[in-house]
PDBQT receptor file of N, H, CA, C and O in Angstrom, charges set to zero:
ATOM      1  N   UNK A   1       0.835  -1.174   0.000  1.00  0.00    +0.000 N 
ATOM      2  CA  UNK A   1       0.000   0.000   0.000  1.00  0.00    +0.000 C 
ATOM      3  C   UNK A   1       0.881   1.238   0.000  1.00  0.00    +0.000 C 
ATOM      4  O   UNK A   1       1.744   1.393   0.864  1.00  0.00    +0.000 OA
ATOM      5  N   UNK A   2       0.665   2.105  -0.957  1.00  0.00    +0.000 N 
ATOM      6  H   UNK A   2      -0.036   1.979  -1.659  1.00  0.00    +0.000 HD
ATOM      7  CA  UNK A   2       1.399   3.356  -1.028  1.00  0.00    +0.000 C 
ATOM      8  C   UNK A   2       0.416   4.485  -0.764  1.00  0.00    +0.000 C 
ATOM      9  O   UNK A   2      -0.625   4.551  -1.417  1.00  0.00    +0.000 OA
ATOM     10  N   UNK A   3       0.719   5.378   0.179  1.00  0.00    +0.000 N 
ATOM     11  H   UNK A   3       1.565   5.324   0.709  1.00  0.00    +0.000 HD
ATOM     12  CA  UNK A   3      -0.196   6.458   0.509  1.00  0.00    +0.000 C 
ATOM     13  C   UNK A   3      -0.485   7.367  -0.681  1.00  0.00    +0.000 C 
ATOM     14  O   UNK A   3       0.324   7.480  -1.602  1.00  0.00    +0.000 OA
ATOM     15  N   UNK A   4      -1.643   8.009  -0.648  1.00  0.00    +0.000 N 
ATOM     16  H   UNK A   4      -2.300   7.917   0.100  1.00  0.00    +0.000 HD
ATOM     17  CA  UNK A   4      -2.038   8.957  -1.685  1.00  0.00    +0.000 C 
ATOM     18  C   UNK A   4      -0.948  10.006  -1.882  1.00  0.00    +0.000 C 
ATOM     19  O   UNK A   4      -0.422  10.547  -0.909  1.00  0.00    +0.000 OA
ATOM     20  N   UNK A   5      -0.615  10.289  -3.109  1.00  0.00    +0.000 N 
ATOM     21  H   UNK A   5      -1.042   9.849  -3.899  1.00  0.00    +0.000 HD
ATOM     22  CA  UNK A   5       0.392  11.294  -3.414  1.00  0.00    +0.000 C 
ATOM     23  C   UNK A   5       1.813  10.759  -3.463  1.00  0.00    +0.000 C 
ATOM     24  O   UNK A   5       2.735  11.503  -3.796  1.00  0.00    +0.000 OA
ATOM     25  N   UNK A   6       2.010   9.504  -3.145  1.00  0.00    +0.000 N 
ATOM     26  H   UNK A   6       1.261   8.899  -2.874  1.00  0.00    +0.000 HD
ATOM     27  CA  UNK A   6       3.341   8.911  -3.182  1.00  0.00    +0.000 C 
ATOM     28  C   UNK A   6       3.385   7.876  -4.300  1.00  0.00    +0.000 C 
ATOM     29  O   UNK A   6       2.348   7.334  -4.685  1.00  0.00    +0.000 OA
ATOM     30  N   UNK A   7       4.557   7.603  -4.815  1.00  0.00    +0.000 N 
ATOM     31  H   UNK A   7       5.399   8.043  -4.502  1.00  0.00    +0.000 HD
ATOM     32  CA  UNK A   7       4.715   6.587  -5.851  1.00  0.00    +0.000 C 
ATOM     33  C   UNK A   7       5.494   5.408  -5.291  1.00  0.00    +0.000 C 
ATOM     34  O   UNK A   7       6.152   5.520  -4.257  1.00  0.00    +0.000 OA
ATOM     35  N   UNK A   8       5.415   4.283  -5.980  1.00  0.00    +0.000 N 
ATOM     36  H   UNK A   8       4.881   4.192  -6.821  1.00  0.00    +0.000 HD
ATOM     37  CA  UNK A   8       6.179   3.103  -5.553  1.00  0.00    +0.000 C 
ATOM     38  C   UNK A   8       7.667   3.420  -5.464  1.00  0.00    +0.000 C 
ATOM     39  O   UNK A   8       8.359   2.932  -4.570  1.00  0.00    +0.000 OA
ATOM     40  N   UNK A   9       8.160   4.244  -6.402  1.00  0.00    +0.000 N 
ATOM     41  H   UNK A   9       7.598   4.640  -7.128  1.00  0.00    +0.000 HD
ATOM     42  CA  UNK A   9       9.593   4.548  -6.392  1.00  0.00    +0.000 C 
ATOM     43  C   UNK A   9       9.996   5.399  -5.199  1.00  0.00    +0.000 C 
ATOM     44  O   UNK A   9      11.186   5.575  -4.941  1.00  0.00    +0.000 OA
ATOM     45  N   UNK A  10       9.017   5.931  -4.466  1.00  0.00    +0.000 N 
ATOM     46  H   UNK A  10       8.050   5.788  -4.676  1.00  0.00    +0.000 HD
ATOM     47  CA  UNK A  10       9.328   6.730  -3.290  1.00  0.00    +0.000 C 
ATOM     48  C   UNK A  10       9.367   5.895  -2.022  1.00  0.00    +0.000 C 
ATOM     49  O   UNK A  10       9.646   6.421  -0.944  1.00  0.00    +0.000 OA
ATOM     50  N   UNK A  11       9.093   4.602  -2.133  1.00  0.00    +0.000 N 
ATOM     51  H   UNK A  11       8.866   4.174  -3.008  1.00  0.00    +0.000 HD
ATOM     52  CA  UNK A  11       9.211   3.750  -0.947  1.00  0.00    +0.000 C 
ATOM     53  C   UNK A  11      10.606   3.159  -0.910  1.00  0.00    +0.000 C 
ATOM     54  O   UNK A  11      11.178   2.796  -1.937  1.00  0.00    +0.000 OA
ATOM     55  N   UNK A  12      11.136   3.071   0.292  1.00  0.00    +0.000 N 
ATOM     56  H   UNK A  12      10.671   3.366   1.127  1.00  0.00    +0.000 HD
ATOM     57  CA  UNK A  12      12.462   2.484   0.478  1.00  0.00    +0.000 C 
ATOM     58  C   UNK A  12      12.420   1.575   1.687  1.00  0.00    +0.000 C 
ATOM     59  O   UNK A  12      11.583   1.728   2.576  1.00  0.00    +0.000 OA
ATOM     60  N   UNK A  13      13.323   0.646   1.701  1.00  0.00    +0.000 N 
ATOM     61  H   UNK A  13      14.003   0.523   0.979  1.00  0.00    +0.000 HD
ATOM     62  CA  UNK A  13      13.375  -0.338   2.783  1.00  0.00    +0.000 C 
ATOM     63  C   UNK A  13      14.458   0.023   3.789  1.00  0.00    +0.000 C 
ATOM     64  O   UNK A  13      15.503   0.567   3.434  1.00  0.00    +0.000 OA
ATOM     65  N   UNK A  14      14.190  -0.288   5.037  1.00  0.00    +0.000 N 
ATOM     66  H   UNK A  14      13.341  -0.730   5.325  1.00  0.00    +0.000 HD
ATOM     67  CA  UNK A  14      15.252  -0.275   6.035  1.00  0.00    +0.000 C 
ATOM     68  C   UNK A  14      15.161  -1.576   6.823  1.00  0.00    +0.000 C 
ATOM     69  O   UNK A  14      14.083  -1.967   7.273  1.00  0.00    +0.000 OA
ATOM     70  N   UNK A  15      16.261  -2.218   6.980  1.00  0.00    +0.000 N 
ATOM     71  H   UNK A  15      17.136  -1.901   6.615  1.00  0.00    +0.000 HD
ATOM     72  CA  UNK A  15      16.322  -3.447   7.767  1.00  0.00    +0.000 C 
ATOM     73  C   UNK A  15      16.836  -3.081   9.145  1.00  0.00    +0.000 C 
ATOM     74  O   UNK A  15      17.938  -2.548   9.277  1.00  0.00    +0.000 OA
ATOM     75  N   UNK A  16      16.056  -3.361  10.163  1.00  0.00    +0.000 N 
ATOM     76  H   UNK A  16      15.161  -3.794  10.056  1.00  0.00    +0.000 HD
ATOM     77  CA  UNK A  16      16.446  -3.006  11.512  1.00  0.00    +0.000 C 
ATOM     78  C   UNK A  16      17.296  -4.073  12.179  1.00  0.00    +0.000 C 
ATOM     79  O   UNK A  16      17.671  -3.911  13.340  1.00  0.00    +0.000 OA
ATOM     80  N   UNK A  17      17.613  -5.152  11.487  1.00  0.00    +0.000 N 
ATOM     81  H   UNK A  17      17.309  -5.283  10.544  1.00  0.00    +0.000 HD
ATOM     82  CA  UNK A  17      18.379  -6.228  12.095  1.00  0.00    +0.000 C 
ATOM     83  C   UNK A  17      19.628  -5.761  12.810  1.00  0.00    +0.000 C 
ATOM     84  O   UNK A  17      19.908  -6.235  13.911  1.00  0.00    +0.000 OA
ATOM     85  N   UNK A  18      20.388  -4.851  12.227  1.00  0.00    +0.000 N 
ATOM     86  H   UNK A  18      20.161  -4.467  11.332  1.00  0.00    +0.000 HD
ATOM     87  CA  UNK A  18      21.600  -4.374  12.863  1.00  0.00    +0.000 C 
ATOM     88  C   UNK A  18      21.390  -3.155  13.727  1.00  0.00    +0.000 C 
ATOM     89  O   UNK A  18      22.327  -2.691  14.376  1.00  0.00    +0.000 OA
ATOM     90  N   UNK A  19      20.160  -2.617  13.752  1.00  0.00    +0.000 N 
ATOM     91  H   UNK A  19      19.399  -2.994  13.224  1.00  0.00    +0.000 HD
ATOM     92  CA  UNK A  19      19.933  -1.364  14.474  1.00  0.00    +0.000 C 
ATOM     93  C   UNK A  19      19.063  -1.540  15.713  1.00  0.00    +0.000 C 
ATOM     94  O   UNK A  19      19.446  -1.116  16.804  1.00  0.00    +0.000 OA
ATOM     95  N   UNK A  20      17.896  -2.160  15.556  1.00  0.00    +0.000 N 
ATOM     96  H   UNK A  20      17.584  -2.504  14.670  1.00  0.00    +0.000 HD
ATOM     97  CA  UNK A  20      17.009  -2.249  16.716  1.00  0.00    +0.000 C 
ATOM     98  C   UNK A  20      16.509  -3.647  16.988  1.00  0.00    +0.000 C 
ATOM     99  O   UNK A  20      15.805  -3.851  17.977  1.00  0.00    +0.000 OA
ATOM    100  N   UNK A  21      16.835  -4.616  16.163  1.00  0.00    +0.000 N 
ATOM    101  H   UNK A  21      17.407  -4.450  15.360  1.00  0.00    +0.000 HD
ATOM    102  CA  UNK A  21      16.375  -5.951  16.454  1.00  0.00    +0.000 C 
ATOM    103  C   UNK A  21      15.920  -6.726  15.248  1.00  0.00    +0.000 C 
ATOM    104  O   UNK A  21      16.755  -7.218  14.489  1.00  0.00    +0.000 OA
ATOM    105  N   UNK A  22      14.610  -6.855  15.039  1.00  0.00    +0.000 N 
ATOM    106  H   UNK A  22      13.932  -6.456  15.656  1.00  0.00    +0.000 HD
ATOM    107  CA  UNK A  22      14.117  -7.853  14.103  1.00  0.00    +0.000 C 
ATOM    108  C   UNK A  22      13.183  -7.338  13.021  1.00  0.00    +0.000 C 
ATOM    109  O   UNK A  22      12.955  -8.047  12.041  1.00  0.00    +0.000 OA
ATOM    110  N   UNK A  23      12.640  -6.157  13.151  1.00  0.00    +0.000 N 
ATOM    111  H   UNK A  23      12.825  -5.581  13.947  1.00  0.00    +0.000 HD
ATOM    112  CA  UNK A  23      11.593  -5.682  12.262  1.00  0.00    +0.000 C 
ATOM    113  C   UNK A  23      12.137  -5.245  10.900  1.00  0.00    +0.000 C 
ATOM    114  O   UNK A  23      13.181  -4.599  10.819  1.00  0.00    +0.000 OA
ATOM    115  N   UNK A  24      11.424  -5.600   9.843  1.00  0.00    +0.000 N 
ATOM    116  H   UNK A  24      10.575  -6.124   9.909  1.00  0.00    +0.000 HD
ATOM    117  CA  UNK A  24      11.752  -5.153   8.497  1.00  0.00    +0.000 C 
ATOM    118  C   UNK A  24      10.556  -4.382   7.964  1.00  0.00    +0.000 C 
ATOM    119  O   UNK A  24       9.450  -4.917   7.891  1.00  0.00    +0.000 OA
ATOM    120  N   UNK A  25      10.777  -3.121   7.590  1.00  0.00    +0.000 N 
ATOM    121  H   UNK A  25      11.675  -2.686   7.649  1.00  0.00    +0.000 HD
ATOM    122  CA  UNK A  25       9.727  -2.290   7.017  1.00  0.00    +0.000 C 
ATOM    123  C   UNK A  25      10.312  -1.422   5.928  1.00  0.00    +0.000 C 
ATOM    124  O   UNK A  25      11.530  -1.274   5.822  1.00  0.00    +0.000 OA
ATOM    125  N   UNK A  26       9.442  -0.850   5.119  1.00  0.00    +0.000 N 
ATOM    126  H   UNK A  26       8.453  -0.971   5.204  1.00  0.00    +0.000 HD
ATOM    127  CA  UNK A  26       9.860   0.118   4.111  1.00  0.00    +0.000 C 
ATOM    128  C   UNK A  26       9.432   1.497   4.558  1.00  0.00    +0.000 C 
ATOM    129  O   UNK A  26       8.344   1.685   5.102  1.00  0.00    +0.000 OA
ATOM    130  N   UNK A  27      10.305   2.456   4.321  1.00  0.00    +0.000 N 
ATOM    131  H   UNK A  27      11.189   2.303   3.879  1.00  0.00    +0.000 HD
ATOM    132  CA  UNK A  27      10.018   3.849   4.659  1.00  0.00    +0.000 C 
ATOM    133  C   UNK A  27       9.691   4.621   3.392  1.00  0.00    +0.000 C 
ATOM    134  O   UNK A  27      10.094   4.234   2.295  1.00  0.00    +0.000 OA
ATOM    135  N   UNK A  28       8.956   5.714   3.552  1.00  0.00    +0.000 N 
ATOM    136  H   UNK A  28       8.628   6.028   4.443  1.00  0.00    +0.000 HD
ATOM    137  CA  UNK A  28       8.648   6.607   2.444  1.00  0.00    +0.000 C 
ATOM    138  C   UNK A  28       9.638   7.763   2.465  1.00  0.00    +0.000 C 
ATOM    139  O   UNK A  28      10.014   8.250   3.531  1.00  0.00    +0.000 OA
ATOM    140  N   UNK A  29      10.055   8.196   1.285  1.00  0.00    +0.000 N 
ATOM    141  H   UNK A  29       9.749   7.800   0.419  1.00  0.00    +0.000 HD
ATOM    142  CA  UNK A  29      10.964   9.331   1.162  1.00  0.00    +0.000 C 
ATOM    143  C   UNK A  29      10.361  10.329   0.188  1.00  0.00    +0.000 C 
ATOM    144  O   UNK A  29       9.452   9.997  -0.573  1.00  0.00    +0.000 OA
ATOM    145  N   UNK A  30      10.867  11.546   0.216  1.00  0.00    +0.000 N 
ATOM    146  H   UNK A  30      11.605  11.816   0.834  1.00  0.00    +0.000 HD
ATOM    147  CA  UNK A  30      10.424  12.564  -0.739  1.00  0.00    +0.000 C 
ATOM    148  C   UNK A  30      11.455  12.684  -1.853  1.00  0.00    +0.000 C 
ATOM    149  O   UNK A  30      12.603  12.267  -1.701  1.00  0.00    +0.000 OA
ATOM    150  N   UNK A  31      11.033  13.255  -2.967  1.00  0.00    +0.000 N 
ATOM    151  H   UNK A  31      10.100  13.594  -3.090  1.00  0.00    +0.000 HD
ATOM    152  CA  UNK A  31      11.965  13.488  -4.070  1.00  0.00    +0.000 C 
ATOM    153  C   UNK A  31      13.048  14.490  -3.665  1.00  0.00    +0.000 C 
ATOM    154  O   UNK A  31      14.169  14.436  -4.171  1.00  0.00    +0.000 OA
ATOM    155  N   UNK A  32      12.711  15.401  -2.755  1.00  0.00    +0.000 N 
ATOM    156  H   UNK A  32      11.800  15.445  -2.344  1.00  0.00    +0.000 HD
ATOM    157  CA  UNK A  32      13.659  16.428  -2.328  1.00  0.00    +0.000 C 
ATOM    158  C   UNK A  32      14.789  15.862  -1.474  1.00  0.00    +0.000 C 
ATOM    159  O   UNK A  32      15.903  16.384  -1.502  1.00  0.00    +0.000 OA
ATOM    160  N   UNK A  33      14.516  14.800  -0.715  1.00  0.00    +0.000 N 
ATOM    161  H   UNK A  33      13.610  14.376  -0.692  1.00  0.00    +0.000 HD
ATOM    162  CA  UNK A  33      15.528  14.198   0.170  1.00  0.00    +0.000 C 
ATOM    163  C   UNK A  33      15.349  12.680   0.208  1.00  0.00    +0.000 C 
ATOM    164  O   UNK A  33      14.831  12.142   1.186  1.00  0.00    +0.000 OA
ATOM    165  N   UNK A  34      15.776  11.984  -0.859  1.00  0.00    +0.000 N 
ATOM    166  H   UNK A  34      16.196  12.421  -1.654  1.00  0.00    +0.000 HD
ATOM    167  CA  UNK A  34      15.567  10.535  -0.927  1.00  0.00    +0.000 C 
ATOM    168  C   UNK A  34      16.416   9.723   0.044  1.00  0.00    +0.000 C 
ATOM    169  O   UNK A  34      16.247   8.507   0.128  1.00  0.00    +0.000 OA
ATOM    170  N   UNK A  35      17.320  10.358   0.777  1.00  0.00    +0.000 N 
ATOM    171  H   UNK A  35      17.457  11.346   0.709  1.00  0.00    +0.000 HD
ATOM    172  CA  UNK A  35      18.151   9.643   1.745  1.00  0.00    +0.000 C 
ATOM    173  C   UNK A  35      17.608   9.727   3.164  1.00  0.00    +0.000 C 
ATOM    174  O   UNK A  35      18.206   9.173   4.087  1.00  0.00    +0.000 OA
ATOM    175  N   UNK A  36      16.477  10.417   3.354  1.00  0.00    +0.000 N 
ATOM    176  H   UNK A  36      15.991  10.867   2.605  1.00  0.00    +0.000 HD
ATOM    177  CA  UNK A  36      15.878  10.525   4.675  1.00  0.00    +0.000 C 
ATOM    178  C   UNK A  36      14.395  10.184   4.575  1.00  0.00    +0.000 C 
ATOM    179  O   UNK A  36      13.668  10.776   3.778  1.00  0.00    +0.000 OA
ATOM    180  N   UNK A  37      13.955   9.230   5.384  1.00  0.00    +0.000 N 
ATOM    181  H   UNK A  37      14.546   8.749   6.031  1.00  0.00    +0.000 HD
ATOM    182  CA  UNK A  37      12.537   8.856   5.411  1.00  0.00    +0.000 C 
ATOM    183  C   UNK A  37      11.713  10.003   5.962  1.00  0.00    +0.000 C 
ATOM    184  O   UNK A  37      12.231  10.863   6.675  1.00  0.00    +0.000 OA
ATOM    185  N   UNK A  38      10.421  10.016   5.631  1.00  0.00    +0.000 N 
ATOM    186  H   UNK A  38      10.000   9.317   5.053  1.00  0.00    +0.000 HD
ATOM    187  CA  UNK A  38       9.535  11.044   6.149  1.00  0.00    +0.000 C 
ATOM    188  C   UNK A  38       9.501  11.051   7.673  1.00  0.00    +0.000 C 
ATOM    189  O   UNK A  38       9.261  12.093   8.284  1.00  0.00    +0.000 OA
ATOM    190  N   UNK A  39       9.741   9.896   8.289  1.00  0.00    +0.000 N 
ATOM    191  H   UNK A  39       9.936   9.050   7.792  1.00  0.00    +0.000 HD
ATOM    192  CA  UNK A  39       9.763   9.803   9.755  1.00  0.00    +0.000 C 
ATOM    193  C   UNK A  39      11.134  10.167  10.333  1.00  0.00    +0.000 C 
ATOM    194  O   UNK A  39      11.303  10.192  11.552  1.00  0.00    +0.000 OA
ATOM    195  N   UNK A  40      12.113  10.447   9.467  1.00  0.00    +0.000 N 
ATOM    196  H   UNK A  40      11.976  10.426   8.476  1.00  0.00    +0.000 HD
ATOM    197  CA  UNK A  40      13.424  10.886   9.925  1.00  0.00    +0.000 C 
ATOM    198  C   UNK A  40      14.519   9.841   9.904  1.00  0.00    +0.000 C 
ATOM    199  O   UNK A  40      15.665  10.164  10.216  1.00  0.00    +0.000 OA
ATOM    200  N   UNK A  41      14.218   8.596   9.548  1.00  0.00    +0.000 N 
ATOM    201  H   UNK A  41      13.287   8.333   9.294  1.00  0.00    +0.000 HD
ATOM    202  CA  UNK A  41      15.210   7.526   9.541  1.00  0.00    +0.000 C 
ATOM    203  C   UNK A  41      16.117   7.650   8.316  1.00  0.00    +0.000 C 
ATOM    204  O   UNK A  41      15.635   7.887   7.209  1.00  0.00    +0.000 OA
ATOM    205  N   UNK A  42      17.417   7.491   8.509  1.00  0.00    +0.000 N 
ATOM    206  H   UNK A  42      17.809   7.298   9.409  1.00  0.00    +0.000 HD
ATOM    207  CA  UNK A  42      18.393   7.549   7.415  1.00  0.00    +0.000 C 
ATOM    208  C   UNK A  42      18.138   6.422   6.421  1.00  0.00    +0.000 C 
ATOM    209  O   UNK A  42      18.025   5.262   6.817  1.00  0.00    +0.000 OA
ATOM    210  N   UNK A  43      18.045   6.753   5.134  1.00  0.00    +0.000 N 
ATOM    211  H   UNK A  43      18.137   7.695   4.812  1.00  0.00    +0.000 HD
ATOM    212  CA  UNK A  43      17.783   5.777   4.083  1.00  0.00    +0.000 C 
ATOM    213  C   UNK A  43      18.923   5.680   3.071  1.00  0.00    +0.000 C 
ATOM    214  O   UNK A  43      18.750   5.102   1.997  1.00  0.00    +0.000 OA
ATOM    215  N   UNK A  44      20.073   6.234   3.401  1.00  0.00    +0.000 N 
ATOM    216  H   UNK A  44      20.214   6.703   4.273  1.00  0.00    +0.000 HD
ATOM    217  CA  UNK A  44      21.228   6.191   2.510  1.00  0.00    +0.000 C 
ATOM    218  C   UNK A  44      21.594   4.743   2.196  1.00  0.00    +0.000 C 
ATOM    219  O   UNK A  44      21.776   3.930   3.102  1.00  0.00    +0.000 OA
ATOM    220  N   UNK A  45      21.698   4.431   0.912  1.00  0.00    +0.000 N 
ATOM    221  H   UNK A  45      21.550   5.091   0.176  1.00  0.00    +0.000 HD
ATOM    222  CA  UNK A  45      22.105   3.109   0.418  1.00  0.00    +0.000 C 
ATOM    223  C   UNK A  45      21.150   1.976   0.795  1.00  0.00    +0.000 C 
ATOM    224  O   UNK A  45      21.559   0.815   0.793  1.00  0.00    +0.000 OA
ATOM    225  N   UNK A  46      19.911   2.272   1.112  1.00  0.00    +0.000 N 
ATOM    226  H   UNK A  46      19.578   3.215   1.113  1.00  0.00    +0.000 HD
ATOM    227  CA  UNK A  46      18.913   1.251   1.418  1.00  0.00    +0.000 C 
ATOM    228  C   UNK A  46      18.180   0.907   0.115  1.00  0.00    +0.000 C 
ATOM    229  O   UNK A  46      17.729   1.816  -0.583  1.00  0.00    +0.000 OA
ATOM    230  N   UNK A  47      18.049  -0.376  -0.230  1.00  0.00    +0.000 N 
ATOM    231  H   UNK A  47      18.414  -1.114   0.337  1.00  0.00    +0.000 HD
ATOM    232  CA  UNK A  47      17.350  -0.765  -1.460  1.00  0.00    +0.000 C 
ATOM    233  C   UNK A  47      15.881  -0.343  -1.432  1.00  0.00    +0.000 C 
ATOM    234  O   UNK A  47      15.275  -0.227  -0.367  1.00  0.00    +0.000 OA
ATOM    235  N   UNK A  48      15.327  -0.118  -2.613  1.00  0.00    +0.000 N 
ATOM    236  H   UNK A  48      15.819  -0.212  -3.478  1.00  0.00    +0.000 HD
ATOM    237  CA  UNK A  48      13.935   0.304  -2.757  1.00  0.00    +0.000 C 
ATOM    238  C   UNK A  48      13.038  -0.891  -3.025  1.00  0.00    +0.000 C 
ATOM    239  O   UNK A  48      13.495  -1.941  -3.477  1.00  0.00    +0.000 OA
ATOM    240  N   UNK A  49      11.762  -0.717  -2.741  1.00  0.00    +0.000 N 
ATOM    241  H   UNK A  49      11.391   0.135  -2.374  1.00  0.00    +0.000 HD
ATOM    242  CA  UNK A  49      10.679  -1.603  -3.163  1.00  0.00    +0.000 C 
ATOM    243  C   UNK A  49      10.946  -3.083  -2.896  1.00  0.00    +0.000 C 
ATOM    244  O   UNK A  49      11.082  -3.877  -3.827  1.00  0.00    +0.000 OA
ATOM    245  N   UNK A  50      11.017  -3.436  -1.643  1.00  0.00    +0.000 N 
ATOM    246  H   UNK A  50      10.906  -2.791  -0.887  1.00  0.00    +0.000 HD
ATOM    247  CA  UNK A  50      11.258  -4.820  -1.257  1.00  0.00    +0.000 C 
ATOM    248  C   UNK A  50       9.973  -5.572  -0.932  1.00  0.00    +0.000 C 
ATOM    249  O   UNK A  50      10.013  -6.762  -0.619  1.00  0.00    +0.000 OA
ATOM    250  N   UNK A  51       8.831  -4.885  -1.002  1.00  0.00    +0.000 N 
ATOM    251  H   UNK A  51       8.799  -3.918  -1.256  1.00  0.00    +0.000 HD
ATOM    252  CA  UNK A  51       7.557  -5.537  -0.741  1.00  0.00    +0.000 C 
ATOM    253  C   UNK A  51       7.262  -5.747   0.736  1.00  0.00    +0.000 C 
ATOM    254  O   UNK A  51       6.446  -6.597   1.094  1.00  0.00    +0.000 OA
ATOM    255  N   UNK A  52       7.914  -4.983   1.586  1.00  0.00    +0.000 N 
ATOM    256  H   UNK A  52       8.576  -4.293   1.295  1.00  0.00    +0.000 HD
ATOM    257  CA  UNK A  52       7.713  -5.088   3.034  1.00  0.00    +0.000 C 
ATOM    258  C   UNK A  52       6.614  -4.124   3.478  1.00  0.00    +0.000 C 
ATOM    259  O   UNK A  52       6.244  -3.225   2.723  1.00  0.00    +0.000 OA
ATOM    260  N   UNK A  53       6.087  -4.299   4.692  1.00  0.00    +0.000 N 
ATOM    261  H   UNK A  53       6.387  -5.030   5.305  1.00  0.00    +0.000 HD
ATOM    262  CA  UNK A  53       5.085  -3.362   5.206  1.00  0.00    +0.000 C 
ATOM    263  C   UNK A  53       5.651  -1.939   5.260  1.00  0.00    +0.000 C 
ATOM    264  O   UNK A  53       6.845  -1.744   5.489  1.00  0.00    +0.000 OA
ATOM    265  N   UNK A  54       4.781  -0.951   5.048  1.00  0.00    +0.000 N 
ATOM    266  H   UNK A  54       3.811  -1.108   4.862  1.00  0.00    +0.000 HD
ATOM    267  CA  UNK A  54       5.187   0.453   5.054  1.00  0.00    +0.000 C 
ATOM    268  C   UNK A  54       5.204   0.983   6.490  1.00  0.00    +0.000 C 
ATOM    269  O   UNK A  54       4.325   0.665   7.291  1.00  0.00    +0.000 OA
ATOM    270  N   UNK A  55       6.204   1.785   6.797  1.00  0.00    +0.000 N 
ATOM    271  H   UNK A  55       6.918   2.044   6.146  1.00  0.00    +0.000 HD
ATOM    272  CA  UNK A  55       6.329   2.445   8.097  1.00  0.00    +0.000 C 
ATOM    273  C   UNK A  55       5.090   3.312   8.344  1.00  0.00    +0.000 C 
ATOM    274  O   UNK A  55       4.788   4.201   7.548  1.00  0.00    +0.000 OA
ATOM    275  N   UNK A  56       4.385   3.058   9.426  1.00  0.00    +0.000 N 
ATOM    276  H   UNK A  56       4.630   2.335  10.072  1.00  0.00    +0.000 HD
ATOM    277  CA  UNK A  56       3.159   3.801   9.712  1.00  0.00    +0.000 C 
ATOM    278  C   UNK A  56       3.436   5.250  10.110  1.00  0.00    +0.000 C 
ATOM    279  O   UNK A  56       2.575   6.107   9.912  1.00  0.00    +0.000 OA
ATOM    280  N   UNK A  57       4.600   5.545  10.658  1.00  0.00    +0.000 N 
ATOM    281  H   UNK A  57       5.300   4.849  10.818  1.00  0.00    +0.000 HD
ATOM    282  CA  UNK A  57       4.963   6.932  10.957  1.00  0.00    +0.000 C 
ATOM    283  C   UNK A  57       5.146   7.708   9.653  1.00  0.00    +0.000 C 
ATOM    284  O   UNK A  57       4.712   8.856   9.555  1.00  0.00    +0.000 OA
ATOM    285  N   UNK A  58       5.784   7.095   8.649  1.00  0.00    +0.000 N 
ATOM    286  H   UNK A  58       6.136   6.163   8.729  1.00  0.00    +0.000 HD
ATOM    287  CA  UNK A  58       5.940   7.744   7.345  1.00  0.00    +0.000 C 
ATOM    288  C   UNK A  58       4.578   7.996   6.703  1.00  0.00    +0.000 C 
ATOM    289  O   UNK A  58       4.354   9.055   6.117  1.00  0.00    +0.000 OA
ATOM    290  N   UNK A  59       3.665   7.023   6.813  1.00  0.00    +0.000 N 
ATOM    291  H   UNK A  59       3.847   6.163   7.290  1.00  0.00    +0.000 HD
ATOM    292  CA  UNK A  59       2.317   7.170   6.258  1.00  0.00    +0.000 C 
ATOM    293  C   UNK A  59       1.621   8.348   6.933  1.00  0.00    +0.000 C 
ATOM    294  O   UNK A  59       1.005   9.170   6.255  1.00  0.00    +0.000 OA
ATOM    295  N   UNK A  60       1.710   8.439   8.252  1.00  0.00    +0.000 N 
ATOM    296  H   UNK A  60       2.210   7.771   8.803  1.00  0.00    +0.000 HD
ATOM    297  CA  UNK A  60       1.072   9.541   8.979  1.00  0.00    +0.000 C 
ATOM    298  C   UNK A  60       1.611  10.889   8.534  1.00  0.00    +0.000 C 
ATOM    299  O   UNK A  60       0.839  11.830   8.354  1.00  0.00    +0.000 OA
ATOM    300  N   UNK A  61       2.928  11.000   8.352  1.00  0.00    +0.000 N 
ATOM    301  H   UNK A  61       3.555  10.235   8.499  1.00  0.00    +0.000 HD
ATOM    302  CA  UNK A  61       3.526  12.246   7.888  1.00  0.00    +0.000 C 
ATOM    303  C   UNK A  61       3.026  12.577   6.476  1.00  0.00    +0.000 C 
ATOM    304  O   UNK A  61       2.680  13.722   6.189  1.00  0.00    +0.000 OA
ATOM    305  N   UNK A  62       2.990  11.566   5.596  1.00  0.00    +0.000 N 
ATOM    306  H   UNK A  62       3.272  10.635   5.830  1.00  0.00    +0.000 HD
ATOM    307  CA  UNK A  62       2.564  11.804   4.210  1.00  0.00    +0.000 C 
ATOM    308  C   UNK A  62       1.110  12.240   4.116  1.00  0.00    +0.000 C 
ATOM    309  O   UNK A  62       0.721  12.915   3.163  1.00  0.00    +0.000 OA
ATOM    310  N   UNK A  63       0.306  11.859   5.100  1.00  0.00    +0.000 N 
ATOM    311  H   UNK A  63       0.621  11.311   5.875  1.00  0.00    +0.000 HD
ATOM    312  CA  UNK A  63      -1.104  12.224   5.132  1.00  0.00    +0.000 C 
ATOM    313  C   UNK A  63      -1.361  13.493   5.943  1.00  0.00    +0.000 C 
ATOM    314  O   UNK A  63      -2.512  13.890   6.125  1.00  0.00    +0.000 OA
ATOM    315  N   UNK A  64      -0.300  14.128   6.429  1.00  0.00    +0.000 N 
ATOM    316  H   UNK A  64       0.635  13.805   6.281  1.00  0.00    +0.000 HD
ATOM    317  CA  UNK A  64      -0.436  15.368   7.177  1.00  0.00    +0.000 C 
ATOM    318  C   UNK A  64      -0.888  15.181   8.614  1.00  0.00    +0.000 C 
ATOM    319  O   UNK A  64      -1.278  16.148   9.267  1.00  0.00    +0.000 OA
ATOM    320  N   UNK A  65      -0.843  13.956   9.118  1.00  0.00    +0.000 N 
ATOM    321  H   UNK A  65      -0.527  13.170   8.588  1.00  0.00    +0.000 HD
ATOM    322  CA  UNK A  65      -1.252  13.697  10.503  1.00  0.00    +0.000 C 
ATOM    323  C   UNK A  65      -0.112  13.919  11.483  1.00  0.00    +0.000 C 
ATOM    324  O   UNK A  65      -0.340  13.990  12.690  1.00  0.00    +0.000 OA
ATOM    325  N   UNK A  66       1.116  14.029  10.980  1.00  0.00    +0.000 N 
ATOM    326  H   UNK A  66       1.302  13.971   9.999  1.00  0.00    +0.000 HD
ATOM    327  CA  UNK A  66       2.293  14.293  11.820  1.00  0.00    +0.000 C 
ATOM    328  C   UNK A  66       3.228  15.182  11.029  1.00  0.00    +0.000 C 
ATOM    329  O   UNK A  66       3.112  15.275   9.807  1.00  0.00    +0.000 OA
ATOM    330  N   UNK A  67       4.149  15.835  11.706  1.00  0.00    +0.000 N 
ATOM    331  H   UNK A  67       4.243  15.760  12.699  1.00  0.00    +0.000 HD
ATOM    332  CA  UNK A  67       5.146  16.629  10.995  1.00  0.00    +0.000 C 
ATOM    333  C   UNK A  67       6.537  16.255  11.440  1.00  0.00    +0.000 C 
ATOM    334  O   UNK A  67       7.515  16.820  10.950  1.00  0.00    +0.000 OA
TER     335      UNK A  67
């Protein structure tokens, strides 16, 4: 699921295995800063479109529910 106004190419994956434990999710990024997720997580060198669940914090930001 890609939020309204976002494209598949704007989703990126982050693997938390080496950072926080076990969760795998994809983050949303903007065209202006593709290395930073909308929720603030660094996305530098993270592969795109892995088919993982989308970060709900990124979805909230993209829908204007958070800043």
